[in-house]
Backbone as a printed PyTorch tensor [residue, N CA C, xyz], in Angstrom:
tensor([[[ -1.1360, -15.5130, -24.5140],
         [ -2.6550, -15.2770, -24.6470],
         [ -3.1390, -13.9480, -24.1510]],

        [[ -3.7120, -13.0460, -24.8660],
         [ -4.1230, -11.7350, -24.3990],
         [ -5.6400, -11.6780, -24.1070]],

        [[ -6.0150, -10.7870, -23.4080],
         [ -7.4080, -10.6840, -23.1480],
         [ -8.1380,  -9.5000, -23.8360]],

        [[ -9.3260,  -9.6380, -24.1920],
         [-10.0930,  -8.4820, -24.7310],
         [-10.8320,  -7.8840, -23.7180]],

        [[-10.6840,  -8.3760, -22.3950],
         [-11.4790,  -7.6800, -21.2700],
         [-11.0930,  -6.2400, -21.1590]],

        [[-12.2090,  -5.4400, -21.0480],
         [-12.0110,  -3.9520, -20.6710],
         [-11.7110,  -3.8940, -19.1570]],

        [[-10.5270,  -3.2320, -18.8910],
         [-10.0450,  -3.0000, -17.5030],
         [-11.2050,  -2.2860, -16.6170]],

        [[-11.8090,  -1.2230, -17.3240],
         [-12.7900,  -0.4000, -16.5130],
         [-14.0740,  -1.3450, -16.1220]],

        [[-14.3840,  -2.0440, -17.0980],
         [-15.6200,  -2.9590, -16.9110],
         [-15.3290,  -4.0310, -15.9100]],

        [[-14.1890,  -4.4950, -16.0140],
         [-13.8550,  -5.6410, -14.9560],
         [-13.7460,  -5.0240, -13.6670]],

        [[-13.1670,  -3.8460, -13.3780],
         [-12.9790,  -3.0960, -12.2080],
         [-14.4550,  -2.8720, -11.5790]],

        [[-15.3170,  -2.5340, -12.4850],
         [-16.7590,  -2.1750, -12.0550],
         [-17.3400,  -3.5750, -11.4810]],

        [[-17.1090,  -4.6600, -12.1380],
         [-17.6100,  -5.7600, -11.7800],
         [-17.1060,  -6.2370, -10.4030]],

        [[-15.6020,  -6.0370, -10.2390],
         [-15.0310,  -6.6080,  -9.1680],
         [-15.5490,  -5.6690,  -7.9320]],

        [[-15.6410,  -4.3090,  -8.2890],
         [-16.1820,  -3.2840,  -7.1160],
         [-17.5460,  -3.7780,  -6.6090]],

        [[-18.3820,  -4.0790,  -7.5890],
         [-19.8210,  -4.5000,  -7.0860],
         [-19.7800,  -5.6950,  -6.2240]],

        [[-18.9250,  -6.5520,  -6.6120],
         [-18.8930,  -7.9630,  -5.8170],
         [-18.4480,  -7.6210,  -4.4420]],

        [[-17.3060,  -6.8900,  -4.2810],
         [-16.6990,  -6.6520,  -3.1710],
         [-17.4620,  -5.4460,  -2.2360]],

        [[-18.2580,  -4.7360,  -2.9260],
         [-19.3070,  -3.9040,  -2.1940],
         [-20.2150,  -4.6230,  -1.4890]],

        [[-20.6770,  -5.6770,  -2.0340],
         [-21.4910,  -6.6450,  -1.2720],
         [-20.8390,  -7.3690,  -0.1200]],

        [[-19.6700,  -7.7560,  -0.2310],
         [-18.8810,  -8.2300,   0.7890],
         [-18.6950,  -7.3690,   1.9570]],

        [[-18.4680,  -5.9350,   1.7350],
         [-18.3880,  -5.0570,   2.6370],
         [-19.8210,  -4.8100,   3.4150]],

        [[-20.8230,  -4.7900,   2.6740],
         [-22.0560,  -4.3390,   3.2060],
         [-22.9090,  -5.5030,   3.8720]],

        [[-22.6640,  -6.6590,   3.2760],
         [-23.3690,  -7.7470,   3.6960],
         [-22.6310,  -9.0930,   3.7460]],

        [[-21.6410,  -9.1640,   4.5550],
         [-20.6940, -10.2900,   4.5020],
         [-21.2170, -11.6120,   5.0200]],

        [[-22.4280, -11.6220,   5.6060],
         [-22.9810, -12.9130,   5.9200],
         [-23.6460, -13.5480,   4.9020]],

        [[-23.9670, -12.8240,   3.6510],
         [-24.6090, -13.5930,   2.5830],
         [-23.7250, -14.5590,   1.9510]],

        [[-24.3540, -15.4080,   1.1590],
         [-23.5130, -16.5390,   0.6230],
         [-22.8100, -16.0410,  -0.6140]],

        [[-21.4320, -16.2240,  -0.6380],
         [-20.6210, -16.0030,  -1.8540],
         [-20.0560, -17.3810,  -2.3570]],

        [[-19.3740, -17.2970,  -3.4790],
         [-18.6440, -18.5220,  -4.0860],
         [-17.2830, -18.6530,  -3.2350]],

        [[-17.0950, -17.8540,  -2.3480],
         [-15.8670, -17.9950,  -1.4580],
         [-16.1920, -17.8490,   0.0170]],

        [[-15.3070, -18.2270,   0.8650],
         [-15.6570, -18.1460,   2.1890],
         [-15.1310, -16.6850,   2.7320]],

        [[-15.5920, -16.3510,   3.9150],
         [-15.3090, -15.0380,   4.4460],
         [-15.0380, -15.0320,   5.9520]],

        [[-14.5490, -14.0310,   6.5720],
         [-14.5160, -13.9050,   7.8600],
         [-13.4540, -14.7590,   8.7370]],

        [[-13.9690, -14.9980,   9.9790],
         [-13.2500, -15.7750,  11.0240],
         [-13.0320, -17.3190,  10.5040]],

        [[-14.0190, -17.7750,   9.9410],
         [-13.9510, -19.1460,   9.4730],
         [-12.8360, -19.1710,   8.4880]],

        [[-12.8510, -18.2250,   7.5640],
         [-11.8490, -18.3600,   6.5400],
         [-10.4870, -17.9390,   7.1570]],

        [[-10.2570, -17.0830,   7.9580],
         [ -8.9640, -16.8640,   8.5800],
         [ -8.3660, -18.1590,   9.2400]],

        [[ -9.2850, -18.7330,   9.9990],
         [ -8.8300, -19.9380,  10.6710],
         [ -8.3360, -21.1380,   9.6560]],

        [[ -9.2570, -21.1640,   8.6000],
         [ -8.9460, -22.1870,   7.5360],
         [ -7.5700, -21.9960,   6.9340]],

        [[ -7.2740, -20.6780,   6.6910],
         [ -5.9570, -20.2990,   6.0690],
         [ -4.8190, -20.2180,   6.8950]],

        [[ -5.0720, -20.5560,   8.0990],
         [ -3.8430, -20.6450,   9.0790],
         [ -3.4530, -19.5810,   9.8100]],

        [[ -4.0930, -18.4530,   9.8670],
         [ -3.8530, -17.3090,  10.6620],
         [ -4.0180, -17.7480,  12.1250]],

        [[ -2.9310, -17.2010,  12.9470],
         [ -2.9910, -17.6630,  14.4010],
         [ -4.0840, -16.7570,  14.9670]],

        [[ -5.0710, -17.4270,  15.5380],
         [ -6.1080, -16.6080,  16.3680],
         [ -5.6060, -15.5720,  17.2760]],

        [[ -4.5030, -15.8450,  17.8450],
         [ -3.8930, -14.7790,  18.7250],
         [ -3.6790, -13.3880,  18.0490]],

        [[ -3.6360, -13.4140,  16.7840],
         [ -3.3780, -12.1520,  16.0600],
         [ -4.6620, -11.3190,  15.7730]],

        [[ -5.7510, -11.9920,  15.8550],
         [ -7.0500, -11.1860,  15.5740],
         [ -8.3210, -11.6360,  16.3610]],

        [[ -8.1340, -12.6060,  17.4170],
         [ -9.3020, -12.8500,  18.3300],
         [ -9.8260, -11.6340,  18.8500]],

        [[ -8.9350, -10.6400,  19.3530],
         [ -9.3300,  -9.3640,  19.9800],
         [-10.1050,  -8.3490,  18.9250]],

        [[ -9.8770,  -8.5440,  17.6190],
         [-10.4680,  -7.6810,  16.7190],
         [-12.1030,  -7.6550,  16.8080]],

        [[-12.7170,  -6.4830,  16.5820],
         [-14.0360,  -6.4880,  16.5250],
         [-14.6790,  -7.2730,  15.3600]],

        [[-15.8250,  -7.8140,  15.3920],
         [-16.3230,  -8.5800,  14.3230],
         [-16.3080,  -7.7850,  12.8620]],

        [[-16.6200,  -6.4500,  12.8990],
         [-16.5600,  -5.7420,  11.6760],
         [-15.3160,  -5.6800,  11.0340]],

        [[-14.2060,  -5.8790,  11.7140],
         [-12.9640,  -5.8920,  11.1130],
         [-12.4060,  -7.1670,  10.7340]],

        [[-13.2670,  -8.2070,  10.9850],
         [-12.9330,  -9.5680,  10.4840],
         [-13.9600, -10.1520,   9.3710]],

        [[-15.2310,  -9.7400,   9.3770],
         [-16.3090, -10.4580,   8.8930],
         [-16.2070, -10.3270,   7.2420]],

        [[-15.5970,  -9.1380,   6.7440],
         [-15.4220,  -8.9550,   5.2960],
         [-14.0650,  -9.4000,   4.6350]],

        [[-13.2870, -10.1470,   5.5100],
         [-12.1050, -10.7140,   5.0750],
         [-12.3290, -11.8400,   4.1360]],

        [[-11.7060, -11.7970,   2.8250],
         [-11.9480, -12.6500,   1.6870],
         [-10.7270, -12.9290,   1.0400]],

        [[ -9.6340, -13.1540,   1.8810],
         [ -8.3440, -13.5680,   1.0790],
         [ -8.2840, -15.0750,   0.6230]],

        [[ -7.1830, -15.5100,   0.0310],
         [ -7.0450, -16.8630,  -0.4390],
         [ -5.8380, -17.5480,   0.2720]],

        [[ -5.1070, -16.7740,   1.0140],
         [ -4.0690, -17.5530,   1.8440],
         [ -3.8220, -16.4650,   2.9010]],

        [[ -2.4260, -16.8270,   3.4840],
         [ -1.9510, -15.9790,   4.5730],
         [ -0.5720, -15.5510,   4.0530]],

        [[ -0.5720, -14.2660,   3.6820],
         [  0.6580, -13.6620,   3.2960],
         [  1.7420, -13.5150,   4.3680]],

        [[  1.3950, -13.4500,   5.6520],
         [  2.4030, -13.4390,   6.7500],
         [  3.1720, -14.8830,   6.9010]],

        [[  2.5630, -15.8770,   6.3210],
         [  3.2580, -17.2470,   6.3400],
         [  4.4900, -17.2090,   5.6340]],

        [[  4.4990, -16.2700,   4.6050],
         [  5.7630, -16.3020,   3.7550],
         [  6.9400, -15.7040,   4.4640]],

        [[  6.8440, -14.7900,   5.2720],
         [  7.9510, -14.0190,   5.9200],
         [  7.2900, -13.3820,   7.1790]],

        [[  7.8960, -13.3130,   8.1830],
         [  7.4650, -12.5170,   9.4620],
         [  7.8420, -11.1540,   9.2410]],

        [[  6.9510, -10.2570,   9.4850],
         [  7.2910,  -8.8480,   9.4590],
         [  7.9480,  -8.4680,  10.7510]],

        [[  8.8560,  -7.4180,  10.5920],
         [  9.7550,  -7.0520,  11.8030],
         [  9.2020,  -5.6760,  12.3640]],

        [[  9.2650,  -5.3800,  13.5970],
         [  8.9830,  -4.1480,  13.9970],
         [  9.6610,  -2.9630,  13.2870]],

        [[  8.9860,  -2.0190,  13.0340],
         [  9.5550,  -0.6860,  12.3340],
         [  9.4110,  -0.6720,  10.8640]],

        [[  8.8460,  -1.8600,  10.2820],
         [  8.7980,  -1.9080,   8.8790],
         [  7.7050,  -1.1840,   8.2460]],

        [[  7.7520,  -0.6090,   7.0710],
         [  6.6500,   0.0800,   6.3520],
         [  6.1110,  -0.9090,   5.4160]],

        [[  4.6550,  -1.1790,   5.4620],
         [  4.0600,  -2.1400,   4.6840],
         [  3.0260,  -1.4530,   3.7620]],

        [[  2.7250,  -1.8790,   2.6520],
         [  1.6840,  -1.5110,   1.8650],
         [  0.8130,  -2.7640,   1.5160]],

        [[ -0.4580,  -2.7630,   1.8470],
         [ -1.3220,  -3.7820,   1.3680],
         [ -2.1700,  -3.3440,   0.2610]],

        [[ -1.9080,  -3.9730,  -0.8400],
         [ -2.7170,  -3.5560,  -2.0660],
         [ -3.9790,  -4.3840,  -2.3150]],

        [[ -5.0370,  -3.8010,  -2.4470],
         [ -6.3980,  -4.4540,  -2.3950],
         [ -6.7280,  -4.9860,  -0.9010]],

        [[ -6.5860,  -3.9030,  -0.0360],
         [ -6.6720,  -4.2470,   1.4580],
         [ -8.1200,  -4.5420,   1.8690]],

        [[ -9.1990,  -4.3100,   1.0260],
         [-10.4580,  -4.4300,   1.4960],
         [-10.7990,  -3.7820,   2.8110]],

        [[-11.5870,  -4.4700,   3.7830],
         [-11.9880,  -3.5740,   4.9960],
         [-10.6960,  -3.7610,   5.8990]],

        [[ -9.7050,  -4.1270,   5.6250],
         [ -8.4740,  -3.8030,   6.3320],
         [ -7.8480,  -4.9500,   7.3120]],

        [[ -8.4580,  -6.2980,   7.1810],
         [ -7.9540,  -7.3070,   8.0890],
         [ -6.4480,  -7.4990,   8.1430]],

        [[ -5.7890,  -7.6400,   6.9240],
         [ -4.4200,  -7.9150,   6.9570],
         [ -3.7190,  -6.6760,   7.3030]],

        [[ -4.1350,  -5.4330,   7.0820],
         [ -3.6500,  -4.3280,   7.6040],
         [ -3.4090,  -4.1350,   9.0810]],

        [[ -4.5690,  -4.6970,   9.8140],
         [ -4.5350,  -4.5860,  11.2630],
         [ -3.4830,  -5.6430,  11.7420]],

        [[ -3.3710,  -6.8020,  11.1800],
         [ -2.4820,  -7.7190,  11.5050],
         [ -1.0570,  -7.2730,  11.3090]],

        [[ -0.8000,  -6.6800,  10.2190],
         [  0.4970,  -6.0740,   9.7900],
         [  0.8290,  -5.0940,  10.8920]],

        [[ -0.2250,  -4.1500,  11.1770],
         [  0.2200,  -3.0760,  12.0830],
         [  0.5510,  -3.5940,  13.4610]],

        [[ -0.0910,  -4.6720,  13.9520],
         [  0.3070,  -5.3210,  15.2040],
         [  1.6670,  -5.8260,  15.1070]],

        [[  2.1780,  -6.3300,  14.0050],
         [  3.3820,  -6.9240,  13.8580],
         [  4.5630,  -5.9670,  13.7850]],

        [[  4.3110,  -4.7550,  13.0260],
         [  5.3890,  -3.8030,  12.8770],
         [  5.4310,  -2.8840,  14.0250]],

        [[  4.4430,  -2.9520,  14.7700],
         [  4.4190,  -1.9210,  16.0060],
         [  4.3260,  -0.4990,  15.7980]],

        [[  4.5080,   0.1910,  16.8040],
         [  4.2860,   1.5530,  16.8950],
         [  5.2440,   2.3050,  16.0170]],

        [[  6.4250,   1.6340,  15.8270],
         [  7.5740,   2.2590,  14.9790],
         [  7.3310,   1.9750,  13.5150]],

        [[  6.4050,   1.2260,  13.1720],
         [  6.2530,   0.6830,  11.8170],
         [  4.9970,   1.7100,  11.1370]],

        [[  4.8280,   1.3480,  10.0210],
         [  3.4860,   2.0710,   9.4230],
         [  2.9590,   1.0350,   8.3090]],

        [[  1.6740,   1.1790,   8.1470],
         [  0.9770,   0.3830,   7.1970],
         [ -0.0470,   1.1800,   6.3970]],

        [[ -0.0190,   1.1580,   5.0800],
         [ -0.8290,   1.7860,   4.2380],
         [ -1.5340,   0.7700,   3.4040]],

        [[ -2.9830,   0.8810,   3.5190],
         [ -3.9460,  -0.0470,   2.8250],
         [ -4.4740,   0.7880,   1.6350]],

        [[ -4.3920,  -0.0750,   0.4990],
         [ -5.0690,   0.6790,  -0.6890],
         [ -6.2510,  -0.1970,  -1.2580]],

        [[ -7.2240,   0.3740,  -1.6320],
         [ -8.3520,  -0.3300,  -2.2040],
         [ -9.1400,   0.5290,  -3.1200]],

        [[ -9.9110,   0.1190,  -4.1440],
         [-10.6880,   0.8700,  -4.9690],
         [-12.1170,   0.9790,  -4.6890]],

        [[-12.5440,   0.1520,  -3.7420],
         [-14.0720,   0.0300,  -3.3480],
         [-14.3770,   0.8830,  -2.0860]],

        [[-15.3150,   1.8870,  -2.6060],
         [-15.6450,   2.8700,  -1.5000],
         [-16.1230,   2.2100,  -0.1320]],

        [[-16.9550,   1.1440,  -0.2570],
         [-17.6240,   0.6200,   0.7980],
         [-16.6120,  -0.1830,   1.6930]],

        [[-15.5830,  -0.6820,   1.1390],
         [-14.5810,  -1.4820,   1.8860],
         [-13.6180,  -0.4430,   2.5360]],

        [[-13.3950,   0.6890,   1.9660],
         [-12.5350,   1.7060,   2.6380],
         [-13.3090,   2.4250,   3.7150]],

        [[-14.5340,   2.5290,   3.4970],
         [-15.4780,   3.1150,   4.6720],
         [-15.3200,   2.2330,   5.8400]],

        [[-15.5840,   1.1050,   5.5050],
         [-15.6610,  -0.0860,   6.6300],
         [-14.1560,   0.0420,   7.3500]],

        [[-13.1310,   0.0600,   6.5910],
         [-11.8750,  -0.0580,   7.1560],
         [-11.5040,   1.2250,   8.0170]],

        [[-11.9540,   2.3210,   7.6040],
         [-11.6720,   3.4780,   8.3770],
         [-12.5250,   3.5340,   9.4950]],

        [[-13.8400,   2.9250,   9.5210],
         [-14.6960,   3.0020,  10.5830],
         [-14.2460,   2.0360,  11.7750]],

        [[-13.6800,   0.8690,  11.1080],
         [-13.0690,  -0.1260,  12.1310],
         [-11.7610,   0.6630,  12.9050]],

        [[-11.0410,   1.3020,  12.0040],
         [ -9.8350,   1.9310,  12.5180],
         [-10.2220,   2.7930,  13.6980]],

        [[-11.2590,   3.5180,  13.7210],
         [-11.6450,   4.3430,  14.9450],
         [-11.8890,   3.5820,  16.0780]],

        [[-12.3390,   2.3510,  16.0050],
         [-12.6900,   1.4930,  17.1960],
         [-11.5140,   0.7460,  17.6540]],

        [[-10.2520,   0.6480,  16.9830],
         [ -9.0890,   0.0800,  17.3470],
         [ -7.9660,   0.7350,  17.7890]],

        [[ -6.9130,   0.3850,  18.3260],
         [ -5.9540,   1.1080,  18.9390],
         [ -4.7500,   1.0990,  17.9650]],

        [[ -4.8860,   1.3340,  16.7860],
         [ -3.7920,   1.4230,  15.8850],
         [ -3.6230,   2.8100,  15.3360]],

        [[ -2.5270,   3.5290,  15.6390],
         [ -2.1950,   4.9170,  15.1070],
         [ -1.2230,   4.7240,  13.8760]],

        [[ -0.9520,   3.5350,  13.5050],
         [  0.2490,   3.3650,  12.4270],
         [ -0.4120,   2.8530,  11.2310]],

        [[ -1.8040,   3.0860,  10.8680],
         [ -2.5040,   2.6250,   9.7190],
         [ -3.1960,   3.8350,   9.1960]],

        [[ -3.0790,   3.8290,   7.7860],
         [ -3.8730,   4.8440,   6.8080],
         [ -4.4070,   3.9920,   5.7660]],

        [[ -5.5610,   4.4550,   5.2790],
         [ -6.2150,   3.7460,   4.0780],
         [ -6.1270,   5.0010,   2.9600]],

        [[ -5.9630,   4.4150,   1.8370],
         [ -6.0400,   5.2920,   0.4810],
         [ -6.7660,   4.6400,  -0.5080]],

        [[ -7.5750,   5.3950,  -1.3070],
         [ -8.3040,   5.0700,  -2.3910],
         [ -7.2850,   4.8980,  -3.6990]],

        [[ -7.2560,   3.8090,  -4.3520],
         [ -6.4980,   3.7390,  -5.5820],
         [ -6.5040,   2.3860,  -6.2750]],

        [[ -5.8910,   2.2930,  -7.3540],
         [ -5.9310,   1.0790,  -8.2420],
         [ -4.5940,   0.4100,  -8.0650]],

        [[ -4.3900,  -0.8740,  -8.1820],
         [ -3.0750,  -1.5000,  -8.2190],
         [ -2.1610,  -0.9150,  -9.2430]],

        [[ -2.8330,  -0.6740, -10.4370],
         [ -1.9480,  -0.3640, -11.5190],
         [ -1.3800,   1.1850, -11.2250]],

        [[ -1.7700,   1.8060, -10.2220],
         [ -1.2170,   3.1840,  -9.9730],
         [ -1.3600,   3.3690,  -8.5360]],

        [[ -0.4520,   2.7550,  -7.8310],
         [ -0.4850,   2.8670,  -6.2420],
         [ -0.2540,   4.0210,  -5.8580]],

        [[ -1.0970,   4.5820,  -4.8510],
         [ -0.8810,   5.9590,  -4.4020],
         [  0.0410,   5.9270,  -3.1100]],

        [[  1.2610,   5.6580,  -3.4440],
         [  2.4410,   5.6660,  -2.3910],
         [  3.6610,   5.9780,  -3.0380]],

        [[  4.4130,   6.7670,  -2.2800],
         [  5.6510,   7.3440,  -2.8030],
         [  6.6990,   6.2520,  -3.2000]],

        [[  7.5170,   6.4780,  -4.1730],
         [  8.5340,   5.6250,  -4.5520],
         [  9.4430,   5.2110,  -3.5390]],

        [[  9.8800,   3.9610,  -3.4570],
         [ 10.8670,   3.2460,  -2.3540],
         [ 10.3540,   3.6380,  -0.9110]],

        [[  9.2330,   3.5710,  -0.6650],
         [  8.6890,   3.7540,   0.6640],
         [  8.5540,   2.5550,   1.5370]],

        [[  8.2380,   1.4410,   0.8610],
         [  7.6860,   0.1760,   1.5030],
         [  8.9710,  -0.7430,   1.7190]],

        [[  8.9660,  -1.4000,   2.9270],
         [  9.8600,  -2.5430,   3.1920],
         [  9.2440,  -3.8060,   2.6810]],

        [[  7.8870,  -3.7720,   2.7580],
         [  7.1880,  -5.0710,   2.1940],
         [  5.8340,  -4.4980,   1.6260]],

        [[  5.5490,  -5.0990,   0.4180],
         [  4.0800,  -5.1480,  -0.1820],
         [  3.2600,  -6.3530,   0.0500]],

        [[  2.1690,  -6.4470,   0.5680],
         [  1.3200,  -7.4940,   0.7140],
         [  0.2520,  -7.4770,  -0.0740]],

        [[ -0.2140,  -8.5600,  -0.3570],
         [ -1.5510,  -8.6160,  -1.2360],
         [ -2.0290,  -9.9950,  -1.0270]],

        [[ -3.4260, -10.0310,  -1.1590],
         [ -4.0380, -11.3280,  -0.6900],
         [ -5.4330, -11.6410,  -1.5190]],

        [[ -5.1520, -12.2690,  -2.7250],
         [ -6.2080, -12.5740,  -3.7150],
         [ -6.7800, -11.5290,  -4.5000]],

        [[ -5.8180, -10.5140,  -4.8080],
         [ -6.4480,  -9.3380,  -5.5840],
         [ -5.6720,  -9.3280,  -6.9470]],

        [[ -4.5500,  -9.6090,  -7.1180],
         [ -3.7880,  -9.3800,  -8.3650],
         [ -4.3570, -10.0650,  -9.5420]],

        [[ -5.0710, -11.3290,  -9.1710],
         [ -5.7540, -12.0630, -10.2380],
         [ -7.0040, -11.4360, -10.7440]],

        [[ -7.5110, -10.3930,  -9.9220],
         [ -8.6790,  -9.8780, -10.5450],
         [ -8.4680,  -8.5930, -11.4170]],

        [[ -7.2630,  -8.4280, -11.7800],
         [ -6.7100,  -7.2360, -12.6280],
         [ -6.1890,  -7.7820, -14.0370]],

        [[ -6.5580,  -7.0040, -14.9690],
         [ -6.0490,  -7.4420, -16.3660],
         [ -4.5360,  -7.1470, -16.5100]],

        [[ -4.0560,  -6.0330, -16.1910],
         [ -2.7640,  -5.5250, -16.5370],
         [ -1.6650,  -5.9690, -15.3870]],

        [[ -1.3570,  -7.1780, -15.3270],
         [ -0.5770,  -7.6270, -14.0970],
         [  0.9410,  -7.0900, -14.2730]],

        [[  1.3860,  -6.9030, -15.4380],
         [  2.7850,  -6.4030, -15.6610],
         [  2.9180,  -4.9280, -15.0070]],

        [[  1.7270,  -4.2840, -15.2090],
         [  1.8210,  -2.8050, -14.7420],
         [  1.7870,  -2.8750, -13.1400]],

        [[  0.9730,  -4.0900, -12.6410],
         [  0.8860,  -3.8540, -11.1840],
         [  2.2130,  -4.3230, -10.6810]],

        [[  2.9200,  -5.2910, -11.3420],
         [  4.3390,  -5.6660, -10.8220],
         [  5.3180,  -4.4730, -10.8730]],

        [[  5.1890,  -3.6320, -12.0460],
         [  5.9810,  -2.5370, -12.0850],
         [  5.7550,  -1.5090, -10.8820]],

        [[  4.6000,  -1.3170, -10.6950],
         [  4.1800,  -0.5140,  -9.4880],
         [  4.5520,  -1.0430,  -8.1610]],

        [[  4.5200,  -2.2540,  -7.9180],
         [  5.0310,  -2.8720,  -6.7840],
         [  6.4780,  -2.6330,  -6.5190]],

        [[  7.2610,  -2.9360,  -7.7030],
         [  8.8100,  -2.6070,  -7.6820],
         [  9.0170,  -1.0260,  -7.4040]],

        [[  8.2960,  -0.3270,  -7.8840],
         [  8.4490,   1.1740,  -7.8110],
         [  8.3550,   1.5850,  -6.2980]],

        [[  7.2440,   1.0040,  -5.5690],
         [  6.8690,   1.3630,  -4.2110],
         [  7.8680,   0.6500,  -3.1800]],

        [[  8.2810,  -0.4030,  -3.5630],
         [  9.3310,  -1.1890,  -2.6540],
         [ 10.7290,  -0.5300,  -2.7080]],

        [[ 11.2320,  -0.4720,  -1.4130],
         [ 12.7360,  -0.0300,  -1.3420],
         [ 13.5640,  -1.0990,  -1.9490]],

        [[ 14.7030,  -0.6860,  -2.3980],
         [ 15.6950,  -1.7930,  -2.7460],
         [ 15.9130,  -2.8880,  -1.8860]],

        [[ 15.7870,  -4.0950,  -2.2340],
         [ 15.8460,  -5.1860,  -1.2810],
         [ 14.5260,  -5.5150,  -0.5040]],

        [[ 13.4580,  -4.8310,  -0.8490],
         [ 12.1680,  -4.9960,  -0.1580],
         [ 11.6280,  -6.2780,  -0.5470]],

        [[ 10.3900,  -6.7330,   0.1680],
         [  9.7950,  -7.9990,   0.0690],
         [  8.5600,  -7.7270,  -0.5900]],

        [[  8.0610,  -8.7430,  -1.5740],
         [  6.6120,  -8.9490,  -1.9600],
         [  6.1240, -10.1360,  -1.3830]],

        [[  5.0950, -10.0460,  -0.5710],
         [  4.3700, -11.1110,   0.0290],
         [  3.0250, -11.3140,  -0.2880]],

        [[  2.7660, -12.1240,  -1.3650],
         [  1.3880, -12.1710,  -1.7470],
         [  0.8400, -13.5140,  -2.0850]],

        [[ -0.3110, -13.6520,  -1.7670],
         [ -1.1450, -14.9070,  -1.9860],
         [ -2.0680, -14.6410,  -3.1760]],

        [[ -2.2300, -15.6260,  -4.1420],
         [ -3.2370, -15.3010,  -5.0320],
         [ -3.7790, -16.6110,  -5.7570]],

        [[ -4.5840, -16.6340,  -6.6980],
         [ -5.0130, -17.9160,  -7.4060],
         [ -4.2460, -17.8770,  -8.6570]],

        [[ -3.7750, -19.1330,  -8.9690],
         [ -3.0610, -19.3540, -10.2890],
         [ -3.5610, -20.5700, -11.0000]],

        [[ -3.4150, -20.7330, -12.2180],
         [ -3.6660, -21.8400, -12.8620],
         [ -2.7070, -22.2510, -13.9350]],

        [[ -2.2600, -23.5260, -13.5980],
         [ -1.0720, -24.0920, -14.4220],
         [ -1.6280, -24.6640, -15.8360]],

        [[ -2.9560, -24.6840, -16.0030],
         [ -3.6130, -25.3160, -17.0150],
         [ -3.9980, -24.2540, -18.0890]],

        [[ -3.6570, -24.3190, -19.3760],
         [ -4.0840, -23.2870, -20.2880],
         [ -5.5930, -23.0090, -20.3160]],

        [[ -5.9170, -21.8080, -20.2750],
         [ -7.2450, -21.4250, -20.3320],
         [ -7.6640, -21.0910, -21.6870]],

        [[ -8.8630, -21.5350, -22.0330],
         [ -9.3900, -21.3230, -23.3870],
         [ -9.6170, -19.7770, -23.4770]],

        [[ -9.1980, -19.3560, -24.7570],
         [ -9.5460, -17.6880, -25.0360],
         [-10.9260, -17.2890, -24.8120]],

        [[-12.0310, -18.1470, -25.0690],
         [-13.2340, -17.8660, -24.6730],
         [-13.4960, -17.5570, -23.3060]],

        [[-12.9090, -18.3230, -22.4250],
         [-13.0510, -18.0610, -20.9010],
         [-12.2220, -16.8080, -20.5220]],

        [[-11.0440, -16.6110, -21.0470],
         [-10.4610, -15.4490, -20.6790],
         [-11.2340, -14.2110, -21.2800]],

        [[-11.8900, -14.1900, -22.2850],
         [-12.6360, -13.1570, -22.6850],
         [-13.9920, -12.9340, -22.1530]],

        [[-14.4670, -13.9070, -21.2610],
         [-15.7010, -13.7210, -20.4720],
         [-15.5180, -13.0720, -19.1600]],

        [[-16.0080, -11.9850, -19.0530],
         [-15.7820, -11.1390, -17.8940],
         [-16.4130, -11.6860, -16.7640]],

        [[-17.4660, -12.3360, -16.8750],
         [-18.2010, -12.9440, -15.7940],
         [-17.3480, -13.9970, -15.0420]],

        [[-16.5550, -14.7140, -15.7490],
         [-15.6660, -15.7640, -15.1670],
         [-14.5000, -15.1700, -14.2880]],

        [[-14.3430, -13.9910, -14.5110],
         [-13.1130, -13.3180, -13.6970],
         [-13.4430, -13.2090, -12.2240]],

        [[-14.6710, -13.0880, -12.0540],
         [-15.0950, -12.8890, -10.5350],
         [-16.0290, -14.0430, -10.0950]],

        [[-16.0850, -15.0580, -10.9060],
         [-16.9290, -16.0950, -10.4550],
         [-16.3960, -16.9830,  -9.3010]]])
C-alpha cells in the first residue's frame, strides 16, 4: 500500500508539532513527555537525574533504545530525530570522552534547545546537526551505532531512511531504534490523511 502524502507537507506538520514540544513542553499533547515519560519507559534515573530540567522536559520518545544493547566506551553514535538531545546526552555519558555522539534533527527549535542545553552540561563529545533522516548529514561508515526513538514512523520514505542508516553505519554496526508499528492493515483513506500521521 502506498501513500499519497506529500513528504514536504508531512515534514512541516511534524516540525510544527515538535516546535511546540520544544517551546512549551508542559502543555498537553497526545503523548507523554519529560521525566515522567523517561521513568515510564524504563530509563534508569541514574542516567539523567542530574540533567537540568530543560534537557529532559521535551523528551517525547516511545521506548528506550539503550535497552536493546548497551553502548560501549569509545563508540561513535548518531541519533536520528534527536529532538532536544535527551538520548544524545545519555549516549554521551555511556560512550565517555573517547566516544562521540551526533544528534540530527530538522526542527530549529529543538536544535536550539539541544545546543543551549549542551552549553550548560559537561559533554564535549556531542554535536548537533540540522538534517533529514532521508539524507543524514554524517559521513559514510562513521557510526558504530545509530539510535532513533519514535521518529522513523513520522516519515514517508522509510526505505530511503534505512538506506541512509546503512550508509552511515560502519560494517557490523548496530541500529538501535524504538518506534510505533501496527500489525493491522491500515485503510488507504487513513494512510492518505496527513492529520493522522501526527495524531
